N, CA, C and O of each residue as an XYZ file, in Angstrom:
936
protein
N     -13.619     -6.165     -4.812
C     -12.800     -6.076     -3.600
C     -11.339     -5.847     -3.961
O     -10.858     -6.308     -4.996
N     -10.646     -5.125     -3.088
C      -9.235     -4.892     -3.319
C      -8.434     -6.139     -3.008
O      -8.844     -6.967     -2.195
N      -7.283     -6.269     -3.662
C      -6.473     -7.487     -3.549
C      -5.615     -7.458     -2.291
O      -4.397     -7.624     -2.361
N      -6.250     -7.249     -1.141
C      -5.545     -7.201      0.137
C      -6.458     -7.777      1.202
O      -7.657     -7.499      1.215
N      -5.894     -8.582      2.099
C      -6.636     -9.056      3.248
C      -6.236     -8.188      4.437
O      -5.061     -8.129      4.798
N      -7.210     -7.515      5.043
C      -6.892     -6.600      6.120
C      -6.442     -7.372      7.352
O      -7.046     -8.387      7.700
N      -5.389     -6.903      8.016
C      -4.889     -7.509      9.231
C      -4.509     -6.411     10.211
O      -4.606     -5.229      9.880
N      -4.084     -6.776     11.398
C      -3.763     -5.778     12.411
C      -2.567     -4.937     11.996
O      -2.568     -3.719     12.173
N      -1.543     -5.589     11.442
C      -0.324     -4.858     11.107
C      -0.117     -4.681      9.605
O       0.861     -4.058      9.190
N      -0.998     -5.205      8.802
C      -0.874     -5.038      7.355
C      -1.575     -3.774      6.902
O      -1.999     -2.968      7.730
N      -1.702     -3.588      5.591
C      -2.409     -2.416      5.058
C      -3.842     -2.362      5.583
O      -4.520     -3.385      5.672
N      -4.288     -1.175      5.924
C      -5.613     -0.964      6.488
C      -6.504     -0.213      5.517
O      -6.042      0.655      4.776
N      -7.783     -0.553      5.526
C      -8.745      0.083      4.634
C      -8.898      1.563      4.980
O      -8.985      1.945      6.148
N      -8.927      2.386      3.924
C      -9.129      3.820      4.102
C      -9.847      4.365      2.875
O      -9.680      3.843      1.773
N     -10.635      5.401      3.059
C     -11.294      6.069      1.947
C     -10.603      7.406      1.723
O     -10.401      8.173      2.665
N     -10.239      7.684      0.470
C      -9.471      8.885      0.145
C     -10.072      9.591     -1.055
O     -10.789      8.992     -1.856
N      -9.767     10.875     -1.164
C     -10.029     11.620     -2.383
C      -8.967     11.234     -3.404
O      -7.818     10.989     -3.035
N      -9.330     11.176     -4.672
C      -8.337     10.832     -5.689
C      -7.383     11.995     -5.950
O      -6.375     11.823     -6.636
N      -7.689     13.173     -5.414
C      -6.908     14.357     -5.742
C      -5.820     14.678     -4.710
O      -4.738     15.139     -5.075
N      -6.100     14.438     -3.435
C      -5.142     14.798     -2.394
C      -5.509     14.083     -1.107
O      -6.524     13.390     -1.032
N      -4.672     14.261     -0.098
C      -4.858     13.563      1.165
C      -5.712     14.355      2.146
O      -5.808     13.987      3.317
N      -6.337     15.446      1.681
C      -7.118     16.300      2.571
C      -8.621     16.132      2.394
O      -9.396     16.924      2.931
N      -9.047     15.110      1.647
C     -10.475     14.857      1.413
C     -11.101     16.019      0.643
O     -12.309     16.238      0.732
N     -10.291     16.767     -0.113
C     -10.773     17.944     -0.824
C     -10.900     17.664     -2.320
O     -10.356     16.686     -2.834
N     -11.631     18.544     -3.005
C     -11.866     18.412     -4.444
C     -11.618     19.742     -5.136
O     -12.165     20.758     -4.707
N     -10.807     19.773     -6.200
C     -10.639     21.012     -6.968
C     -11.970     21.480     -7.547
O     -12.832     20.658     -7.859
N     -12.144     22.779     -7.690
C     -13.417     23.324     -8.151
C     -13.793     22.835     -9.541
O     -14.976     22.721     -9.862
N     -12.793     22.546    -10.367
C     -13.074     22.172    -11.751
C     -13.219     20.666    -11.957
O     -13.366     20.215    -13.093
N     -13.182     19.879    -10.880
C     -13.254     18.425    -11.006
C     -14.472     17.874    -10.258
O     -14.965     18.507     -9.325
N     -14.954     16.704    -10.661
C     -16.052     16.077     -9.918
C     -15.547     15.510     -8.594
O     -14.386     15.117     -8.484
N     -16.414     15.469     -7.600
C     -16.053     14.818     -6.351
C     -15.790     13.337     -6.613
O     -16.566     12.676     -7.303
N     -14.690     12.819     -6.058
C     -14.353     11.420     -6.335
C     -13.603     10.836     -5.147
O     -12.504     11.276     -4.811
N     -14.219      9.832     -4.513
C     -13.642      9.180     -3.336
C     -13.645      7.672     -3.543
O     -14.646      7.099     -3.972
N     -12.519      7.034     -3.237
C     -12.392      5.596     -3.466
C     -11.840      4.904     -2.227
O     -11.274      5.541     -1.338
N     -12.016      3.596     -2.190
C     -11.480      2.767     -1.109
C     -10.108      2.249     -1.502
O      -9.926      1.736     -2.606
N      -9.144      2.381     -0.601
C      -7.807      1.853     -0.812
C      -7.348      1.184      0.476
O      -8.061      1.193      1.480
N      -6.159      0.607      0.439
C      -5.511      0.114      1.649
C      -4.191      0.850      1.814
O      -3.461      1.057      0.845
N      -3.888      1.246      3.055
C      -2.707      2.032      3.356
C      -1.948      1.418      4.521
O      -2.544      0.805      5.407
N      -0.634      1.585      4.518
C       0.207      1.100      5.615
C       0.174      2.111      6.753
O       0.642      3.240      6.611
N      -0.382      1.693      7.877
C      -0.419      2.553      9.059
C       0.172      1.862     10.280
O       0.389      2.510     11.304
N       0.440      0.549     10.193
C       1.034     -0.195     11.290
C       1.970     -1.256     10.735
O       1.755     -1.772      9.638
N       3.003     -1.580     11.492
C       3.879     -2.706     11.184
C       4.172     -3.431     12.488
O       3.987     -2.865     13.565
N       4.627     -4.677     12.406
C       4.966     -5.430     13.607
C       6.089     -4.739     14.367
O       7.007     -4.187     13.760
N       6.015     -4.769     15.689
C       7.023     -4.095     16.501
C       8.407     -4.679     16.282
O       9.402     -3.966     16.416
N       8.494     -5.952     15.949
C       9.797     -6.560     15.759
C      10.440     -6.229     14.425
O      11.605     -6.559     14.206
N       9.703     -5.583     13.528
C      10.209     -5.334     12.188
C      11.065     -4.074     12.091
O      11.913     -3.975     11.204
N      10.859     -3.116     12.986
C      11.613     -1.872     12.928
C      11.516     -1.170     14.269
O      10.710     -1.574     15.107
N      12.305     -0.135     14.500
C      12.239      0.586     15.769
C      10.851      1.164     16.007
O      10.115      1.455     15.064
N      10.504      1.324     17.279
C       9.186      1.876     17.613
C       9.124      3.377     17.422
O       8.054      3.975     17.530
N      10.269      3.993     17.137
C      10.285      5.429     16.902
C      11.523      5.767     16.079
O      12.314      4.888     15.737
N      11.680      7.052     15.767
C      12.839      7.467     14.999
C      12.522      7.665     13.535
O      11.423      7.336     13.089
N      13.480      8.205     12.767
C      13.219      8.588     11.373
C      12.903      7.420     10.445
O      12.303      7.623      9.390
N      13.297      6.192     10.819
C      13.047      5.040      9.947
C      12.009      4.101     10.530
O      11.934      2.941     10.126
N      11.213      4.575     11.463
C      10.254      3.709     12.136
C       8.832      3.841     11.667
O       7.907      3.511     12.409
N       8.624      4.319     10.443
C       7.271      4.529      9.951
C       6.815      3.373      9.063
O       7.618      2.805      8.322
N       5.538      3.024      9.135
C       4.996      2.002      8.238
C       4.859      2.545      6.825
O       4.120      3.501      6.589
N       5.560      1.945      5.903
C       5.518      2.373      4.509
C       5.254      1.150      3.635
O       5.473      0.024      4.083
N       4.792      1.339      2.410
C       4.499      0.184      1.559
C       5.745     -0.524      1.052
O       6.738      0.109      0.693
N       5.674     -1.833      1.031
C       6.708     -2.659      0.405
C       6.333     -2.948     -1.036
O       7.190     -2.997     -1.918
N       5.040     -3.139     -1.263
C       4.503     -3.334     -2.606
C       3.269     -2.460     -2.775
O       2.509     -2.256     -1.828
N       3.077     -1.949     -3.973
C       1.933     -1.096     -4.262
C       1.282     -1.493     -5.577
O       1.889     -2.156     -6.419
N       0.041     -1.073     -5.731
C      -0.674     -1.189     -6.996
C      -1.067      0.218     -7.448
O      -1.389      1.075     -6.625
N      -1.039      0.444     -8.736
C      -1.485      1.718     -9.281
C      -2.977      1.653     -9.562
O      -3.454      0.718    -10.206
N      -3.711      2.643     -9.082
C      -5.126      2.790     -9.412
C      -5.256      4.042    -10.265
O      -4.974      5.143     -9.793
N      -5.675      3.888    -11.508
C      -5.796      5.016    -12.425
C      -7.258      5.412    -12.575
O      -8.131      4.559    -12.734
N      -7.514      6.714    -12.523
C      -8.864      7.246    -12.639
C      -8.854      8.386    -13.646
O      -7.989      9.260    -13.587
N      -9.802      8.383    -14.564
C      -9.916      9.488    -15.524
C     -11.192     10.266    -15.233
O     -12.241      9.684    -14.957
N     -11.086     11.597    -15.300
C     -12.228     12.470    -15.012
C     -12.234     13.641    -15.980
O     -11.195     13.992    -16.538
N     -13.411     14.255    -16.187
C     -13.478     15.449    -17.046
C     -13.343     16.720    -16.226
O     -13.500     16.706    -15.005
N     -13.054     17.809    -16.905
C     -13.132     19.138    -16.315
C     -14.602     19.549    -16.362
O     -15.126     19.848    -17.436
N     -15.268     19.568    -15.214
C     -16.715     19.803    -15.198
C     -17.080     21.263    -15.447
O     -18.256     21.586    -15.617
N     -16.079     22.153    -15.471
C     -16.352     23.566    -15.778
C     -16.199     23.859    -17.267
O     -16.432     24.985    -17.708
N     -15.811     22.854    -18.036
C     -15.574     23.013    -19.472
C     -14.562     24.126    -19.765
O     -14.687     24.873    -20.736
N     -13.559     24.205    -18.889
C     -12.493     25.156    -19.118
C     -12.799     26.584    -18.720
O     -11.955     27.462    -18.900
N     -13.989     26.845    -18.179
C     -14.363     28.228    -17.869
C     -13.480     28.829    -16.784
O     -13.303     30.046    -16.726
N     -12.912     27.959    -15.906
C     -12.036     28.487    -14.863
C     -10.711     28.965    -15.446
O      -9.939     29.639    -14.764
N     -10.444     28.620    -16.705
C      -9.215     29.058    -17.366
C      -9.502     30.130    -18.421
O      -8.651     30.448    -19.252
N     -10.731     30.685    -18.368
C     -11.128     31.743    -19.296
C     -11.022     31.295    -20.757
O     -10.651     32.078    -21.631
N     -11.347     30.052    -21.004
C     -11.279     29.535    -22.374
C     -12.698     29.332    -22.910
O     -13.671     29.838    -22.351
N     -12.788     28.590    -23.991
C     -14.089     28.327    -24.588
C     -14.755     27.164    -23.879
O     -14.359     26.800    -22.772
N     -15.763     26.579    -24.509
C     -16.500     25.476    -23.902
C     -15.854     24.122    -24.159
O     -16.530     23.096    -24.087
N     -14.578     24.101    -24.454
C     -13.875     22.848    -24.657
C     -13.703     22.128    -23.321
O     -13.278     22.728    -22.334
N     -14.038     20.831    -23.298
C     -13.874     20.022    -22.096
C     -12.562     19.268    -22.161
O     -12.313     18.528    -23.112
N     -11.731     19.449    -21.167
C     -10.498     18.693    -21.065
C     -10.699     17.489    -20.144
O     -11.628     17.457    -19.336
N      -9.818     16.506    -20.278
C      -9.926     15.282    -19.494
C      -8.579     14.989    -18.829
O      -7.523     15.314    -19.371
N      -8.638     14.365    -17.637
C      -7.434     14.206    -16.835
C      -7.348     12.811    -16.230
O      -8.357     12.146    -15.996
N      -6.103     12.389    -15.982
C      -5.848     11.111    -15.318
C      -5.183     11.359    -13.976
O      -4.270     12.176    -13.858
N      -5.659     10.636    -12.961
C      -5.052     10.685    -11.632
C      -4.643      9.273    -11.233
O      -5.285      8.298    -11.623
N      -3.574      9.172    -10.456
C      -3.075      7.870    -10.010
C      -2.974      7.871     -8.492
O      -2.295      8.709     -7.899
N      -3.662      6.916     -7.877
C      -3.604      6.700     -6.444
C      -2.952      5.343     -6.213
O      -3.214      4.399     -6.959
N      -2.113      5.232     -5.196
C      -1.442      3.966     -4.918
C      -2.182      3.187     -3.840
O      -2.540      3.729     -2.794
N      -2.404      1.911     -4.113
C      -2.961      0.988     -3.131
C      -1.806      0.177     -2.544
O      -1.054     -0.452     -3.289
N      -1.657      0.184     -1.225
C      -0.575     -0.547     -0.572
C      -0.987     -2.004     -0.356
O      -2.046     -2.270      0.214
N      -0.162     -2.943     -0.805
C      -0.502     -4.357     -0.671
C       0.341     -5.081      0.369
O      -0.043     -6.161      0.818
N       1.479     -4.515      0.764
C       2.275     -5.056      1.861
C       3.098     -3.915      2.443
O       3.294     -2.886      1.797
N       3.584     -4.107      3.684
C       4.221     -3.003      4.411
C       5.627     -3.363      4.893
O       5.984     -4.535      5.011
N       6.408     -2.325      5.165
C       7.733     -2.459      5.743
C       8.030     -1.167      6.505
O       7.162     -0.301      6.611
N       9.243     -1.029      7.035
C       9.645      0.189      7.736
C      10.305      1.146      6.764
O      10.955      0.729      5.806
N      10.131      2.438      7.021
C      10.756      3.429      6.166
C      10.593      4.807      6.765
O      10.242      4.940      7.937
N      10.845      5.838      5.968
C      10.738      7.212      6.434
C       9.390      7.802      6.051
O       8.732      7.344      5.117
N       8.997      8.823      6.790
C       7.723      9.477      6.517
C       7.698     10.057      5.113
O       6.680      9.980      4.425
N       8.822     10.641      4.680
C       8.898     11.212      3.338
C       8.628     10.152      2.287
O       7.966     10.421      1.284
N       9.149      8.920      2.517
C       8.919      7.842      1.559
C       7.443      7.485      1.502
O       6.906      7.247      0.420
N       6.782      7.444      2.649
C       5.360      7.107      2.654
C       4.551      8.166      1.922
O       3.642      7.839      1.158
N       4.879      9.439      2.152
C       4.149     10.505      1.474
C       4.227     10.373     -0.043
O       3.272     10.696     -0.749
N       5.371      9.897     -0.545
C       5.558      9.775     -1.989
C       4.832      8.575     -2.573
O       4.782      8.420     -3.793
N       4.269      7.724     -1.725
C       3.558      6.549     -2.224
C       2.066      6.641     -1.957
O       1.386      5.617     -1.893
N       1.546      7.853     -1.802
C       0.110      8.050     -1.671
C      -0.500      8.402     -3.024
O      -1.491      7.809     -3.450
N       0.114      9.381     -3.689
C      -0.367      9.830     -4.989
C       0.813      9.972     -5.938
O       1.904     10.377     -5.535
N       0.587      9.637     -7.188
C       1.639      9.816     -8.179
C       1.606     11.251     -8.685
O       0.552     11.752     -9.076
N       2.741     11.898     -8.677
C       2.844     13.254     -9.218
C       3.038     13.181    -10.728
O       4.015     12.610    -11.212
N       2.105     13.758    -11.455
C       2.142     13.739    -12.908
C       2.271     15.174    -13.400
O       1.427     16.016    -13.092
N       3.320     15.456    -14.159
C       3.562     16.820    -14.639
C       2.423     17.303    -15.526
O       1.930     18.420    -15.364
N       2.015     16.467    -16.451
C       0.892     16.788    -17.324
C      -0.054     15.597    -17.329
O       0.211     14.592    -17.988
N      -1.152     15.707    -16.598
C      -2.071     14.579    -16.476
C      -3.261     14.666    -17.419
O      -4.254     13.962    -17.239
N      -3.163     15.524    -18.420
C      -4.261     15.650    -19.385
C      -4.245     14.481    -20.354
O      -3.186     14.080    -20.839
N      -5.425     13.933    -20.636
C      -5.567     12.834    -21.596
C      -6.570     13.248    -22.669
O      -7.318     14.210    -22.497
N      -6.576     12.517    -23.764
C      -7.492     12.832    -24.858
C      -8.903     12.351    -24.534
O      -9.104     11.528    -23.640
N      -9.862     12.873    -25.269
C     -11.247     12.434    -25.096
C     -11.378     10.954    -25.429
O     -12.170     10.245    -24.808
N     -10.607     10.483    -26.405
C     -10.644      9.064    -26.773
C     -10.149      8.199    -25.630
O     -10.767      7.185    -25.305
N      -9.030      8.593    -25.010
C      -8.514      7.843    -23.864
C      -9.492      7.872    -22.706
O      -9.686      6.867    -22.022
N     -10.098      9.008    -22.490
C     -11.083      9.122    -21.415
C     -12.257      8.170    -21.642
O     -12.654      7.437    -20.736
N     -12.804      8.186    -22.844
C     -13.958      7.331    -23.151
C     -13.607      5.849    -23.030
O     -14.434      5.040    -22.608
N     -12.370      5.499    -23.403
C     -11.953      4.098    -23.371
C     -11.711      3.608    -21.951
O     -11.914      2.428    -21.666
N     -11.284      4.487    -21.061
C     -10.873      4.058    -19.720
C     -11.839      4.437    -18.608
O     -11.667      4.005    -17.468
N     -12.841      5.230    -18.917
C     -13.753      5.704    -17.882
C     -14.473      4.562    -17.168
O     -14.641      4.597    -15.949
N     -14.893      3.561    -17.918
C     -15.618      2.445    -17.305
C     -14.724      1.562    -16.441
O     -15.220      0.706    -15.707
N     -13.401      1.765    -16.524
C     -12.471      1.017    -15.680
C     -12.238      1.711    -14.343
O     -11.574      1.166    -13.462
N     -12.787      2.913    -14.193
C     -12.645      3.631    -12.937
C     -13.196      2.815    -11.767
O     -14.183      2.099    -11.933
N     -12.581      2.909    -10.595
C     -13.177      2.273     -9.417
C     -14.469      2.975     -9.021
O     -14.750      4.075     -9.497
N     -15.241      2.356     -8.170
C     -16.510      2.928     -7.729
C     -16.266      4.271     -7.049
O     -15.410      4.391     -6.173
N     -17.027      5.270     -7.462
C     -16.982      6.580     -6.817
C     -17.952      6.553     -5.642
O     -19.167      6.560     -5.840
N     -17.432      6.523     -4.440
C     -18.270      6.366     -3.258
C     -19.198      7.535     -3.013
O     -20.146      7.414     -2.238
N     -18.946      8.676     -3.662
C     -19.807      9.833     -3.468
C     -21.228      9.529     -3.914
O     -22.179     10.098     -3.378
N     -21.386      8.634     -4.891
C     -22.724      8.304     -5.395
C     -23.536      7.520     -4.373
O     -24.766      7.536     -4.421
N     -22.869      6.837     -3.453
C     -23.590      6.039     -2.473
C     -24.316      6.909     -1.455
O     -25.139      6.407     -0.688
N     -24.027      8.189     -1.438
C     -24.702      9.101     -0.522
C     -25.837      9.861     -1.199
O     -26.401     10.780     -0.605
N     -26.173      9.499     -2.411
C     -27.271     10.159     -3.096
C     -28.526      9.287     -3.119
O     -29.624      9.792     -3.350
N     -28.374      7.999     -2.884
C     -29.506      7.103     -3.037
C     -29.928      6.435     -1.735
O     -31.060      5.964     -1.625
N     -29.031      6.385     -0.739
C     -29.390      5.758      0.534
C     -28.473      6.303      1.622
O     -27.511      7.015      1.335
N     -28.772      5.968      2.858
C     -27.972      6.468      3.977
C     -26.534      5.994      3.845
O     -26.276      4.800      3.692
N     -25.602      6.934      3.904
C     -24.200      6.564      3.766
C     -23.557      6.470      5.144
O     -23.981      7.134      6.090
N     -22.542      5.646      5.236
C     -21.869      5.419      6.503
C     -20.611      6.269      6.588
O     -20.025      6.604      5.559
N     -20.186      6.624      7.793
C     -18.897      7.310      7.948
C     -17.772      6.430      7.414
O     -17.798      5.211      7.586
N     -16.802      7.035      6.778
C     -15.734      6.291      6.133
C     -14.461      6.294      6.986
O     -14.151      7.269      7.669
N     -13.735      5.171      6.925
C     -12.519      5.027      7.710
C     -11.404      5.907      7.174
O     -11.126      5.911      5.975
N     -10.757      6.665      8.083
C      -9.625      7.487      7.717
C      -8.568      7.403      8.813
O      -8.826      6.870      9.892
N      -7.362      7.936      8.528
C      -6.273      7.928      9.500
C      -5.646      9.314      9.580
O      -5.402      9.965      8.565
N      -5.395      9.744     10.803
C      -4.816     11.063     11.048
C      -3.365     10.909     11.483
O      -3.073     10.188     12.437
N      -2.451     11.589     10.781
C      -1.048     11.581     11.165
C      -0.867     12.515     12.357
O      -1.299     13.667     12.311
N      -0.234     12.031     13.422
C      -0.150     12.807     14.658
C       1.092     13.688     14.745
O       0.984     14.902     14.913
N       2.273     13.078     14.630
C       3.503     13.847     14.820
C       4.670     13.039     14.276
O       4.690     11.813     14.379
N       5.654     13.744     13.690
C       6.793     13.065     13.091
C       7.618     12.309     14.138
O       8.297     11.338     13.806
N       7.563     12.752     15.409
C       8.335     12.097     16.460
C       7.476     11.251     17.385
O       7.919     10.887     18.474
N       6.252     10.930     16.970
C       5.387     10.123     17.822
C       5.893      8.684     17.901
O       6.351      8.118     16.908
N       5.803      8.102     19.098
C       6.184      6.708     19.282
C       5.038      5.824     18.798
O       3.884      6.021     19.180
N       5.364      4.864     17.966
C       4.316      3.953     17.503
C       3.741      3.175     18.681
O       4.450      2.892     19.647
N       2.427      2.823     18.599
C       1.565      2.901     17.403
C       0.759      4.190     17.282
O      -0.284      4.196     16.629
N       1.210      5.266     17.884
C       0.436      6.505     17.881
C       0.722      7.406     16.695
O       0.219      8.528     16.643
N       1.527      6.939     15.732
C       1.846      7.771     14.578
C       0.593      8.101     13.777
O       0.429      9.228     13.311
N      -0.291      7.115     13.615
C      -1.537      7.313     12.883
C      -2.704      6.899     13.763
O      -2.700      5.812     14.340
N      -3.702      7.768     13.863
C      -4.884      7.493     14.664
C      -6.087      7.285     13.750
O      -6.304      8.053     12.812
N      -6.860      6.250     14.027
C      -8.037      5.947     13.217
C      -9.217      6.809     13.647
O      -9.428      7.048     14.836
N      -9.969      7.264     12.680
C     -11.226      7.958     12.947
C     -12.130      7.768     11.733
O     -11.696      7.210     10.725
N     -13.374      8.221     11.813
C     -14.303      8.080     10.700
C     -14.864      9.445     10.321
O     -15.042     10.320     11.168
N     -15.139      9.607      9.031
C     -15.598     10.892      8.516
C     -16.682     10.681      7.470
O     -16.561      9.808      6.611
N     -17.730     11.473      7.543
C     -18.762     11.438      6.511
C     -18.193     12.014      5.223
O     -17.366     12.925      5.252
N     -18.637     11.480      4.103
C     -18.181     12.002      2.824
C     -18.605     13.453      2.661
O     -19.699     13.821      3.088
N     -17.766     14.286      2.052
C     -18.154     15.676      1.804
C     -19.479     15.749      1.052
O     -19.718     14.990      0.112
N     -20.324     16.663      1.477
C     -21.652     16.788      0.883
C     -22.725     16.151      1.728
O     -23.883     16.566      1.674
N     -22.360     15.139      2.519
C     -23.309     14.559      3.457
C     -23.147     15.244      4.810
O     -22.169     15.953      5.044
N     -24.108     15.026      5.690
C     -24.124     15.723      6.971
C     -23.924     14.719      8.095
O     -24.562     13.667      8.125
N     -23.035     15.053      9.014
C     -22.817     14.198     10.183
C     -23.943     14.443     11.185
O     -24.087     15.546     11.711
N     -24.735     13.410     11.443
C     -25.831     13.539     12.394
C     -25.352     13.414     13.834
O     -25.918     14.011     14.749
N     -24.296     12.625     14.015
C     -23.767     12.391     15.356
C     -22.268     12.156     15.258
O     -21.802     11.440     14.372
N     -21.521     12.757     16.163
C     -20.084     12.530     16.172
C     -19.559     12.561     17.604
O     -20.277     12.900     18.545
N     -18.314     12.205     17.735
C     -17.700     12.135     19.050
C     -16.292     12.715     18.961
O     -15.498     12.286     18.123
N     -15.980     13.677     19.809
C     -14.646     14.261     19.859
C     -13.889     13.671     21.043
O     -14.387     13.677     22.168
N     -12.714     13.173     20.795
C     -11.935     12.546     21.857
C     -10.502     13.059     21.811
O     -10.019     13.497     20.768
N      -9.833     12.998     22.954
C      -8.471     13.475     23.099
C      -7.526     12.296     23.276
O      -7.744     11.435     24.128
N      -6.474     12.266     22.463
C      -5.475     11.209     22.541
C      -4.178     11.770     23.103
O      -3.715     12.831     22.683
N      -3.601     11.054     24.050
C      -2.313     11.445     24.604
C      -1.211     10.735     23.835
O      -1.139      9.506     23.841
N      -0.355     11.502     23.172
C       0.694     10.965     22.329
C       2.049     11.183     22.989
O       2.362     12.303     23.393
N       2.858     10.133     23.105
C       4.208     10.243     23.640
C       5.191     10.383     22.493
O       5.155      9.611     21.534
N       6.083     11.388     22.594
C       7.098     11.618     21.585
C       8.396     10.927     21.976
O       8.552     10.496     23.118
N       9.324     10.821     21.036
C      10.561     10.089     21.300
C      11.430     10.769     22.356
O      12.319     10.135     22.922
N      11.182     12.063     22.629
C      11.920     12.754     23.689
C      11.176     12.689     25.020
O      11.499     13.416     25.960
N      10.157     11.792     25.088
C       9.334     11.562     26.278
C       8.380     12.714     26.592
O       7.702     12.688     27.619
N       8.319     13.716     25.727
C       7.315     14.755     25.907
C       5.944     14.219     25.509
O       5.836     13.253     24.754
N       4.909     14.855     26.023
C       3.539     14.412     25.765
C       2.822     15.444     24.903
O       2.927     16.648     25.138
N       2.104     14.965     23.916
C       1.326     15.832     23.028
C      -0.115     15.341     23.047
O      -0.357     14.134     23.046
N      -1.078     16.264     23.065
C      -2.489     15.902     23.065
C      -3.075     16.210     21.683
O      -2.923     17.314     21.161
N      -3.743     15.216     21.108
C      -4.324     15.347     19.777
C      -5.833     15.159     19.886
O      -6.297     14.113     20.339
N      -6.594     16.160     19.477
C      -8.050     16.079     19.469
C      -8.529     15.606     18.104
O      -8.098     16.125     17.074
N      -9.413     14.628     18.097
C      -9.985     14.110     16.858
C     -11.502     14.012     16.996
O     -12.022     13.632     18.045
N     -12.195     14.360     15.921
C     -13.644     14.179     15.875
C     -13.964     13.045     14.917
O     -13.573     13.077     13.751
N     -14.670     12.054     15.410
C     -15.036     10.893     14.603
C     -16.546     10.891     14.397
O     -17.313     10.916     15.359
N     -16.966     10.861     13.134
C     -18.395     10.834     12.833
C     -18.974      9.453     13.112
O     -18.341      8.435     12.834
N     -20.169      9.428     13.659
C     -20.824      8.166     14.018
C     -21.925      7.811     13.037
O     -22.105      6.640     12.703
N     -22.670      8.820     12.569
C     -23.735      8.574     11.590
C     -23.828      9.763     10.650
O     -23.456     10.882     11.003
N     -24.332      9.506      9.441
C     -24.395     10.541      8.404
C     -25.790     10.609      7.801
O     -26.528      9.624      7.792
N     -26.132     11.771      7.304
C     -27.359     11.949      6.545
C     -26.992     12.080      5.083
O     -26.164     12.914      4.718
N     -27.606     11.259      4.244
C     -27.260     11.252      2.823
C     -27.754     12.503      2.129
O     -28.680     13.167      2.596
N     -27.121     12.821      0.998
C     -27.610     13.890      0.143
C     -28.991     13.542     -0.380
O     -29.362     12.371     -0.457
N     -29.754     14.577     -0.740
C     -31.099     14.325     -1.266
C     -31.102     14.030     -2.755
O     -32.155     13.763     -3.333
N     -29.927     14.077     -3.385
C     -29.843     13.744     -4.806
C     -29.902     14.939     -5.724
O     -29.578     14.817     -6.905
N     -30.308     16.098     -5.218
C     -30.440     17.273     -6.079
C     -29.090     17.747     -6.597
O     -28.987     18.279     -7.702
N     -28.060     17.547     -5.789
C     -26.732     18.003     -6.181
C     -25.811     16.841     -6.521
O     -24.588     16.960     -6.447
N     -26.408     15.725     -6.892
C     -25.606     14.538     -7.186
C     -24.722     14.771     -8.408
O     -25.116     15.415     -9.380
N     -23.520     14.223     -8.318
C     -22.634     14.313     -9.477
C     -23.211     13.484    -10.624
O     -23.724     12.392    -10.384
N     -23.140     13.968    -11.850
C     -23.616     13.165    -12.985
C     -22.706     11.973    -13.228
O     -21.536     11.985    -12.844
N     -23.247     10.950    -13.867
C     -22.410      9.813    -14.245
C     -21.324     10.307    -15.195
O     -21.599     11.071    -16.121
N     -20.096      9.870    -14.963
C     -18.978     10.412    -15.727
C     -18.762      9.717    -17.058
O     -18.285     10.332    -18.011
N     -19.106      8.452    -17.130
C     -18.785      7.688    -18.332
C     -19.875      7.837    -19.384
O     -21.054      7.671    -19.068
N     -19.518      8.142    -20.612
C     -20.531      8.264    -21.668
C     -21.179      6.926    -21.961
O     -20.506      5.899    -22.045
N     -22.513      6.950    -22.118
C     -23.278      5.751    -22.471
C     -23.090      4.625    -21.452
O     -23.065      3.449    -21.814
N     -22.959      4.993    -20.180
C     -22.791      3.968    -19.148
C     -23.439      4.448    -17.863
O     -23.331      5.622    -17.509
N     -24.108      3.548    -17.167
C     -24.748      3.888    -15.897
C     -24.085      3.177    -14.738
O     -24.545      3.278    -13.601
N     -22.994      2.448    -15.017
C     -22.316      1.713    -13.955
C     -20.838      2.029    -13.974
O     -20.301      2.560    -14.947
N     -20.193      1.684    -12.864
C     -18.751      1.817    -12.775
C     -18.170      0.470    -12.403
O     -18.878     -0.410    -11.914
N     -16.915      0.317    -12.631
C     -16.230     -0.912    -12.286
C     -16.331     -1.168    -10.790
O     -15.943     -0.316     -9.991
N     -16.842     -2.318    -10.404
C     -17.007     -2.638     -8.993
C     -15.872     -3.474     -8.466
O     -15.867     -3.824     -7.285
N     -14.915     -3.807     -9.295
C     -13.761     -4.582     -8.865
C     -12.566     -3.667     -8.677
O     -12.557     -2.506     -9.088
N     -11.567     -4.239     -8.042
C     -10.324     -3.488     -7.900
C      -9.758     -3.196     -9.282
O      -9.681     -4.111    -10.102
N      -9.356     -1.952     -9.578
C      -8.856     -1.619    -10.912
C      -7.689     -2.510    -11.310
O      -6.832     -2.825    -10.485
N      -7.656     -2.915    -12.571
C      -6.604     -3.810    -13.039
C      -5.790     -3.173    -14.148
O      -5.217     -3.870    -14.985
N      -5.739     -1.836    -14.157
C      -4.921     -1.154    -15.158
C      -3.469     -1.554    -14.993
O      -2.755     -1.780    -15.970
N      -3.034     -1.640    -13.719
C      -1.712     -2.188    -13.423
C      -1.925     -3.516    -12.716
O      -2.308     -3.536    -11.547
N      -1.682     -4.635    -13.410
C      -2.069     -5.927    -12.894
C      -1.028     -6.542    -11.977
O      -1.321     -7.520    -11.290
N       0.192     -5.988    -11.949
C       1.232     -6.543    -11.118
C       1.604     -5.595    -10.000
O       1.588     -4.374    -10.161
N       1.944     -6.185     -8.850
C       2.422     -5.373     -7.746
C       3.756     -4.740     -8.096
O       4.556     -5.329     -8.823
N       3.995     -3.553     -7.585
C       5.255     -2.864     -7.756
C       6.021     -2.966     -6.449
O       5.551     -2.464     -5.428
N       7.169     -3.592     -6.449
C       7.972     -3.737     -5.246
C       8.872     -2.529     -5.085
O       9.580     -2.149     -6.018
N       8.850     -1.922     -3.906
C       9.604     -0.695     -3.661
C      10.905     -0.980     -2.939
O      11.667     -0.057     -2.652
């Protein structure tokens, strides 16, 4: 379990891709989705309900480090069969405060100029990876995962982020519901946001399941990653 207790105004559980905020996967990397907590709400008394500094941003974060191989063995770079290995860093929010949207965006993923690691580092740290939720859709029925949609930079809270659920990529949504949200902006204009929330999913049949990433291991770390054991205060 992650080192956060979910509350109404504290960090909220969300499932994300380790690569970006669009639930997407680069062609040369394995699919990888993990559970984190993100700041999407703060108490109304803590900051203005709107404006450039009225966004829920993390006060403290934890670094989650994940190492993965290049599953194309470099073929996308027209090279030989050499396999390269990479490290990605996702931030887990452990407490929240008010801030700007730009600040929040910078605390979702760490930008690494060169994220390539050696095969030795990969082998040593692979078993410390958090659970890859994509595997849970290969062996049994998987559930839609909690996500949050950013509505508008000028939206009046609490409408800045809207909750919805999404089936993991590769699984099929058996049932979903599309709903329209009326969003009020700080200039009193009204914006309508359509969201589709998945209700149930059909799991993969296992034929296209991602292989286990760690050499000589059939399990992954089921605890919150402890590569960075202390909270980082922002």
